[in-house]
C-alpha positions as CSV (number, residue, x, y, z in Angstrom):
1,M,50.6,-12.2,-26.5
2,R,52.3,-15.0,-24.6
3,F,56.0,-15.7,-24.8
4,S,56.3,-18.7,-27.1
5,G,59.8,-19.7,-26.3
6,R,61.3,-18.7,-29.7
7,W,64.6,-17.1,-30.1
8,R,64.4,-13.4,-29.5
9,T,67.0,-10.7,-29.2
10,R,67.4,-8.5,-26.1
11,A,65.3,-5.7,-27.6
12,F,62.3,-7.9,-27.8
13,T,62.5,-9.7,-24.4
14,P,59.7,-9.2,-21.9
15,Y,60.2,-7.9,-18.4
16,H,62.7,-10.1,-16.7
17,G,61.8,-9.7,-13.0
18,G,65.0,-8.0,-11.9
19,R,67.3,-10.5,-13.6
20,P,69.5,-9.5,-16.5
21,A,68.3,-10.9,-19.8
22,R,70.5,-13.4,-21.6
23,Q,73.0,-11.9,-23.9
24,G,73.7,-12.6,-27.6
25,G,70.3,-13.5,-28.9
26,E,69.9,-16.6,-26.7
27,E,66.5,-17.8,-25.7
28,W,64.9,-16.0,-22.8
29,R,63.0,-18.2,-20.5
30,G,60.8,-15.7,-18.7
31,R,57.5,-15.9,-17.0
32,P,54.8,-17.5,-19.1
33,E,52.0,-15.0,-18.1
34,G,52.4,-12.7,-21.0
35,L,54.6,-10.3,-22.8
36,F,55.7,-7.3,-20.6
37,Q,53.7,-8.5,-17.6
38,R,55.1,-7.8,-14.2
39,P,54.7,-10.5,-11.6
40,R,52.2,-9.8,-8.8
41,P,53.4,-9.8,-5.2
42,L,52.1,-12.8,-3.3
43,G,48.9,-12.3,-1.3
44,R,47.8,-9.2,-3.3
45,G,45.5,-8.8,-6.2
46,T,43.6,-12.0,-5.8
47,G,40.5,-10.6,-4.0
48,F,37.6,-8.2,-5.0
49,T,37.9,-4.5,-4.9
50,L,35.5,-2.4,-2.8
51,I,33.9,-1.1,-6.0
52,E,33.2,-4.6,-7.2
53,M,31.7,-5.6,-3.9
54,L,29.4,-2.5,-3.9
55,I,28.2,-3.3,-7.4
56,V,27.4,-6.8,-6.4
57,I,25.5,-5.6,-3.3
58,V,23.5,-3.0,-5.4
59,V,22.6,-5.6,-8.0
60,I,21.4,-8.1,-5.4
61,S,19.3,-5.4,-3.6
62,I,17.7,-4.4,-6.9
63,L,16.8,-8.1,-7.6
64,V,15.3,-8.5,-4.1
65,G,13.3,-5.3,-4.5
66,V,11.8,-6.5,-7.7
67,L,11.1,-10.1,-6.7
68,L,9.8,-9.7,-3.1
69,P,6.4,-8.1,-4.1
70,N,5.9,-10.9,-6.6
71,F,6.7,-13.5,-3.9
72,R,4.1,-11.9,-1.6
73,G,1.4,-12.2,-4.3
74,T,2.3,-15.9,-4.9
75,Q,2.2,-16.6,-1.2
76,D,-1.3,-15.1,-0.9
77,E,-2.5,-17.2,-3.9
78,A,-1.1,-20.3,-2.2
79,N,-2.9,-19.4,1.1
80,I,-6.2,-18.8,-0.9
81,Q,-6.0,-22.3,-2.4
82,R,-5.1,-23.8,1.0
83,A,-8.1,-22.1,2.7
84,K,-10.5,-23.3,-0.1
85,S,-9.2,-26.9,0.3
86,E,-9.4,-26.9,4.1
87,L,-12.9,-25.3,4.0
88,R,-14.1,-28.1,1.6
89,T,-12.8,-30.6,4.1
90,M,-14.5,-28.8,6.9
91,A,-17.8,-28.8,4.9
92,T,-17.5,-32.6,4.5
93,A,-16.8,-33.0,8.2
94,L,-19.8,-30.7,9.1
95,E,-22.1,-32.7,6.9
96,S,-20.9,-36.0,8.4
97,Y,-21.4,-34.6,11.9
98,Y,-24.9,-33.5,10.9
99,I,-25.8,-37.0,9.7
100,H,-24.3,-38.8,12.8
101,N,-25.7,-36.4,15.5
102,S,-29.5,-36.2,15.0
103,N,-29.4,-33.6,12.2
104,V,-27.8,-31.0,14.3
105,F,-24.7,-29.0,13.3
106,P,-22.0,-28.5,16.0
107,S,-21.9,-25.3,18.0
108,A,-18.2,-24.9,17.3
109,L,-15.7,-26.4,14.9
110,T,-13.7,-27.8,17.8
111,S,-16.7,-30.2,18.5
112,L,-15.7,-32.1,15.3
113,T,-12.5,-33.4,17.1
114,N,-14.4,-35.1,19.9
115,A,-17.4,-36.3,18.0
116,T,-18.5,-39.9,17.9
117,P,-17.4,-41.3,15.4
118,R,-14.3,-39.1,15.3
119,I,-14.5,-36.9,12.2
120,V,-11.3,-34.9,12.2
121,T,-8.2,-35.1,14.5
122,R,-7.7,-31.3,14.6
123,V,-9.3,-28.2,13.2
124,P,-6.9,-26.5,10.8
125,S,-5.9,-22.9,11.4
126,D,-6.8,-20.0,9.1
127,P,-3.7,-19.4,6.9
128,F,-4.5,-15.6,6.9
129,N,-4.9,-15.3,10.6
130,G,-2.0,-17.3,12.1
131,S,-3.0,-19.7,14.9
132,T,-6.8,-18.8,14.9
133,A,-9.2,-21.4,13.7
134,Y,-11.6,-20.7,10.8
135,Q,-14.6,-18.7,11.7
136,Y,-17.9,-20.6,12.0
137,A,-21.6,-19.8,12.5
138,T,-24.8,-21.9,12.4
139,S,-28.5,-21.1,12.4
140,S,-31.6,-23.2,11.8
141,G,-29.9,-26.0,9.8
142,Y,-27.6,-23.7,7.9
143,Y,-23.9,-23.2,8.5
144,V,-21.1,-21.0,7.2
145,A,-17.3,-21.4,7.8
146,W,-15.0,-18.7,6.5
147,S,-11.4,-17.5,6.4
148,Y,-10.4,-13.9,6.8
149,G,-8.9,-13.8,3.3
150,P,-5.9,-11.8,2.0
151,D,-6.9,-8.5,3.7
152,R,-6.8,-10.4,7.1
153,T,-10.0,-8.9,8.4
154,A,-13.4,-10.7,8.6
155,G,-16.2,-9.1,6.7
156,L,-18.7,-12.0,7.3
157,T,-20.4,-12.1,10.6
158,G,-22.6,-15.2,10.3
159,I,-25.6,-16.7,8.6
160,S,-29.3,-15.9,9.0
161,S,-32.1,-18.4,9.7
162,A,-33.0,-18.2,6.1
163,G,-29.6,-19.3,5.0
164,A,-28.3,-15.8,3.8
165,L,-24.9,-14.6,4.8
166,T,-24.7,-11.7,7.2
167,G,-22.0,-9.0,6.9
168,T,-20.0,-8.2,3.8
169,Q,-18.0,-11.0,2.1
170,A,-15.3,-8.7,0.5
171,D,-12.4,-11.1,0.1
172,D,-13.4,-13.6,2.7
173,I,-13.2,-17.2,1.6
174,C,-16.2,-19.2,2.8
175,I,-18.2,-22.4,2.4
176,T,-21.9,-22.7,3.3
177,N,-25.0,-24.9,2.8
178,G,-27.1,-21.8,2.8
179,T,-28.7,-19.7,0.0
180,A,-25.5,-17.7,-0.8
181,T,-24.1,-18.2,-4.3
182,T,-21.0,-16.1,-3.9
183,C,-19.0,-18.4,-1.6
């Protein structure tokens, strides 16, 4: 209840901060904070207590612990989509190279950067393996280009002369013109 400034007797006056209250039922003009509230010393009581700080830190650490695994899964999904998109672009570049270079696929993906006509300016790196370029193999008119995938290990090893993938695909992301239907 706040002091409203009405006439009060001495018996009903709030804490007066060390000053004597007015006598004879006169109006008391005390601090407006509230009834019976003592003034706080300057510079104290305006910050957080140690308990409040610890509670905030615990709540933030719990939220980070809950959200971090979800973020990792989202990041892997984004990298999968990026790898699929870049591999489709590489497939188009490989087909273009094949058409412009006597029906021969390049021996390495880096050959696409200095081909005539220039097909790509740079070969993108595998999002699952840092600065390493996508893996690539060719055999008898067939090619396969692949990414390591979320487990960050390559299961594919190449492509056979019949167009079949060699190795195990597991979670590798690939693109091929061979007979494989699982890429």
